[in-house]
C-alpha positions as CSV (number, residue, x, y, z in Angstrom):
1,M,7.8,3.4,16.7
2,F,5.3,3.4,13.4
3,I,5.5,1.3,9.6
4,D,4.2,3.1,6.9
5,S,3.0,0.6,4.7
6,H,2.7,2.1,1.5
7,C,4.9,4.6,0.2
8,H,7.0,5.6,-3.3
9,L,10.2,6.3,-2.1
10,D,11.9,6.9,-4.9
11,R,9.4,9.8,-5.8
12,V,9.9,11.6,-2.7
13,N,10.9,16.0,-2.9
14,L,14.2,16.0,-1.5
15,D,14.5,20.3,-1.5
16,D,14.4,19.8,2.3
17,F,17.0,17.2,2.5
18,Q,19.7,19.1,0.1
19,G,18.7,16.6,-2.8
20,R,19.8,13.9,-0.1
21,F,18.4,10.2,0.1
22,D,20.5,9.0,3.2
23,Y,19.3,12.5,5.0
24,F,15.5,11.9,4.2
25,V,15.4,8.4,5.5
26,D,17.2,9.5,8.4
27,D,15.2,11.8,9.5
28,A,11.8,9.6,9.2
29,L,13.8,7.1,11.0
30,K,14.6,10.2,13.6
31,Q,11.2,10.7,13.4
32,G,9.8,7.4,14.9
33,I,9.8,4.9,11.1
34,D,10.8,1.9,12.4
35,K,10.2,0.6,8.8
36,M,8.9,1.4,5.2
37,L,7.5,-0.2,2.8
38,C,8.2,0.7,-0.6
39,V,5.8,0.5,-3.7
40,S,6.6,-0.6,-7.1
41,I,4.2,1.6,-9.5
42,D,6.2,0.0,-13.4
43,L,8.6,-2.0,-14.6
44,E,10.5,1.0,-15.8
45,N,11.6,2.5,-13.0
46,Y,11.6,-0.7,-10.6
47,P,15.4,-1.4,-10.9
48,A,16.3,2.5,-10.1
49,M,13.6,2.1,-6.9
50,L,15.4,-1.4,-5.7
51,S,19.3,0.5,-6.3
52,L,17.8,3.3,-4.4
53,V,16.4,1.7,-1.6
54,E,18.5,-1.2,-1.4
55,P,21.6,0.2,1.2
56,Y,18.9,0.2,3.6
57,A,17.0,-2.5,6.2
58,E,14.8,-0.6,7.3
59,I,13.0,-0.8,3.3
60,Y,11.3,-2.9,1.9
61,V,9.9,-2.9,-2.0
62,S,7.4,-4.7,-3.8
63,V,7.4,-5.1,-7.6
64,G,4.0,-4.8,-10.1
65,V,2.6,-2.5,-11.7
66,H,-0.4,0.3,-11.8
67,P,-3.7,-0.3,-12.8
68,N,-3.0,3.2,-14.4
69,E,0.1,3.1,-16.1
70,S,-0.8,2.5,-19.4
71,D,2.3,3.1,-21.8
72,G,5.0,0.3,-20.5
73,V,5.9,-2.9,-20.1
74,D,2.6,-5.1,-19.1
75,P,3.9,-7.4,-17.2
76,T,4.0,-11.2,-17.4
77,V,3.2,-13.8,-15.0
78,E,6.6,-15.4,-15.0
79,Q,8.7,-11.6,-14.8
80,L,6.8,-10.7,-11.5
81,I,7.8,-14.4,-10.2
82,E,11.4,-13.7,-11.3
83,L,11.8,-10.2,-9.9
84,A,9.6,-11.2,-6.7
85,Q,12.5,-13.3,-5.8
86,H,15.0,-10.6,-5.0
87,P,15.6,-11.1,-0.6
88,K,13.9,-7.4,-0.5
89,N,10.8,-8.1,-2.2
90,I,8.0,-9.1,0.4
91,A,5.0,-8.3,-1.9
92,I,3.6,-8.2,-5.5
93,G,1.9,-4.5,-6.6
94,E,0.6,-2.7,-6.5
95,T,-2.1,-3.9,-8.6
96,G,-6.0,-3.8,-9.6
97,L,-8.6,-1.5,-11.5
98,D,-9.0,1.8,-11.1
99,Y,-11.5,3.3,-13.8
100,F,-11.7,6.4,-12.3
101,R,-8.2,7.7,-14.5
102,S,-9.0,5.4,-17.2
103,E,-11.5,5.3,-20.0
104,G,-12.9,3.0,-22.6
105,D,-12.8,-1.0,-22.8
106,L,-10.2,-1.8,-19.7
107,G,-10.3,-5.2,-20.3
108,W,-6.0,-4.9,-20.3
109,Q,-6.6,-3.6,-17.2
110,Q,-8.5,-6.3,-16.0
111,D,-5.6,-8.9,-17.5
112,R,-2.9,-7.1,-15.5
113,F,-4.9,-7.8,-12.0
114,R,-5.3,-11.5,-13.3
115,H,-1.6,-11.7,-13.4
116,H,-0.9,-10.1,-11.0
117,I,-3.0,-12.4,-8.5
118,Q,-1.5,-15.5,-9.9
119,A,1.5,-14.6,-10.1
120,A,1.2,-14.2,-6.1
121,R,-0.1,-17.4,-5.3
122,Q,2.5,-18.9,-8.0
123,C,5.4,-17.3,-5.4
124,G,3.4,-17.0,-2.6
125,K,3.9,-13.6,-1.5
126,P,0.8,-11.1,-0.5
127,L,-0.8,-9.0,-3.1
128,I,-1.3,-5.2,-2.7
129,I,-4.2,-3.7,-4.4
130,H,-5.6,-0.3,-5.3
131,T,-9.2,-0.2,-6.3
132,R,-11.3,3.0,-7.5
133,E,-14.7,3.2,-8.4
134,A,-14.1,-0.3,-9.2
135,R,-15.7,-2.3,-6.5
136,E,-17.8,-5.0,-8.0
137,D,-14.8,-6.0,-11.0
138,T,-11.8,-5.6,-7.5
139,I,-13.9,-8.1,-5.7
140,R,-15.5,-10.3,-9.0
141,I,-12.0,-10.8,-10.1
142,M,-10.3,-11.0,-6.5
143,R,-12.7,-13.8,-6.3
144,E,-12.1,-15.8,-9.5
145,Q,-8.7,-15.8,-9.3
146,Q,-9.1,-16.9,-5.7
147,A,-6.4,-14.7,-4.4
148,E,-7.4,-15.6,-1.1
149,Q,-5.3,-18.4,-1.4
150,A,-2.0,-15.3,-2.0
151,G,-3.6,-12.7,0.6
152,G,-2.9,-9.1,1.0
153,V,-4.2,-5.8,1.6
154,M,-6.4,-3.2,0.3
155,H,-4.1,-0.3,0.0
156,C,-5.7,3.7,0.9
157,F,-8.7,2.2,1.4
158,T,-11.4,4.8,0.1
159,E,-14.6,2.2,-0.4
160,N,-17.3,1.2,1.6
161,W,-18.2,-1.8,4.7
162,E,-19.5,-3.8,2.5
163,M,-15.7,-3.9,-0.1
164,A,-14.2,-4.1,3.2
165,K,-16.8,-6.4,4.6
166,A,-15.8,-9.0,1.1
167,A,-12.3,-8.5,1.6
168,L,-11.5,-8.9,5.1
169,D,-13.9,-13.1,4.1
170,M,-11.1,-13.5,1.5
171,D,-7.8,-12.8,4.5
172,F,-7.1,-9.6,3.4
173,Y,-6.2,-6.4,5.0
174,I,-7.2,-3.2,5.5
175,S,-4.7,0.3,5.0
176,F,-6.3,3.6,5.9
177,S,-3.9,6.9,4.5
178,G,-4.0,10.1,5.1
179,I,-7.6,10.7,3.9
180,V,-9.3,8.4,6.5
181,T,-7.5,12.2,8.8
182,F,-9.8,15.2,6.2
183,N,-12.9,16.2,7.5
184,S,-14.6,15.2,4.1
185,A,-13.8,11.9,5.2
186,K,-17.1,11.0,7.7
187,D,-18.1,7.7,5.3
188,L,-14.6,6.3,5.7
189,Q,-14.3,7.0,9.3
190,E,-17.2,5.0,10.2
191,V,-16.0,2.0,8.0
192,A,-12.4,2.5,9.7
193,K,-14.4,2.3,13.3
194,K,-15.0,-1.3,12.2
195,I,-12.4,-3.1,10.8
196,P,-11.4,-5.8,13.0
197,L,-7.8,-4.4,14.9
198,D,-5.7,-7.9,14.2
199,R,-6.2,-6.3,9.6
200,I,-5.5,-3.1,10.3
201,L,-2.6,-2.3,8.7
202,I,-1.3,2.4,8.3
203,E,0.0,3.8,5.5
204,T,1.0,7.8,3.6
205,D,1.4,6.9,0.3
206,S,3.6,9.5,0.1
207,P,4.8,11.5,-1.3
208,Y,1.4,11.5,-2.0
209,L,-2.4,12.5,0.6
210,A,-0.6,14.0,3.0
211,P,-2.3,14.3,6.4
212,V,-4.0,16.5,8.2
213,P,-2.2,18.8,9.0
214,Y,-0.2,19.0,6.3
215,R,-2.8,18.3,3.9
216,G,-1.8,19.7,0.5
217,K,1.9,18.7,1.1
218,S,4.6,16.8,0.5
219,N,4.2,13.9,2.3
220,R,6.5,11.9,4.0
221,P,6.8,8.8,5.8
222,Q,6.6,9.8,9.4
223,Y,3.4,11.2,9.2
224,V,2.0,7.8,9.2
225,A,1.6,9.4,13.1
226,K,-1.1,11.5,12.3
227,V,-3.2,8.5,10.8
228,A,-2.8,6.7,13.4
229,E,-4.0,9.3,15.6
230,C,-6.8,9.5,13.6
231,L,-8.0,6.1,14.0
232,A,-7.3,6.0,18.3
233,Q,-9.1,8.4,18.6
234,L,-11.8,6.9,16.1
235,R,-11.5,4.0,17.9
236,G,-10.6,4.9,21.7
237,L,-7.9,3.9,21.8
238,S,-4.0,5.4,22.1
239,A,-2.0,5.8,19.2
240,A,1.1,3.4,20.6
241,Q,-1.6,0.6,20.2
242,I,-2.7,1.8,17.0
243,A,1.4,1.9,16.4
244,E,1.7,-1.1,18.0
245,Q,-1.1,-3.2,16.8
246,S,-0.2,-2.2,12.5
247,S,3.3,-3.2,13.2
248,D,2.1,-6.7,14.1
249,N,0.3,-6.8,11.4
250,F,2.4,-5.5,8.8
251,Y,4.6,-8.5,10.5
252,R,1.9,-11.5,10.4
253,L,0.6,-10.2,6.4
254,F,4.3,-10.0,4.7
255,Q,6.6,-12.4,6.7
256,A,8.9,-9.3,6.9
257,A,11.6,-9.5,9.8
């Protein structure tokens, strides 16, 4: 059984499921998905996201605002802590820095990242960190804010070994998405060989970034098996071993039942 440690289930395409979210979830469970973590990217849609997944014991949620979300509510530390008290909530995020899609003075993005780290430390829940083209600032702020006290995961990791090592040194986990299956991802595949097995998570980032052989299509939680198969091949293991270890890691990090 697999765990999809990062997906956006409120944004999936339900056309193949008669527009029914319950059919979508049932299909994922039948295809070997044990649990899913539905990750927040803004506060405006958070109540609807929570309402959508609340009936399903197999789905957890996080709360946070993505670094590229510039038009909506910028949460305070207190707001994040309050929202994180919901029994389905197991993490703060996704948060972080993204200098690829945002331009100009990005001090607001850094401040938002700090607020999420502070909230995670105070409420005792791990962070889900997004980083793109912001390696030095991401690690600097994590160290500055003592992110290791909260712990967490570098989600959809696409960076180099040096950044992975810096995150590992702060007791963070590294999560691989469908990107690791791409033929162009040779450098990332080399990083994936080095990450300690007890620090690896797998994810889809569904409905985005579908793995080979589904690349270009809408992603689904069950496709996380392809990520596991790729990691298994890279490391000389079985997909079942990756599934078991990544599931153990998930439960340990998020203290989820």
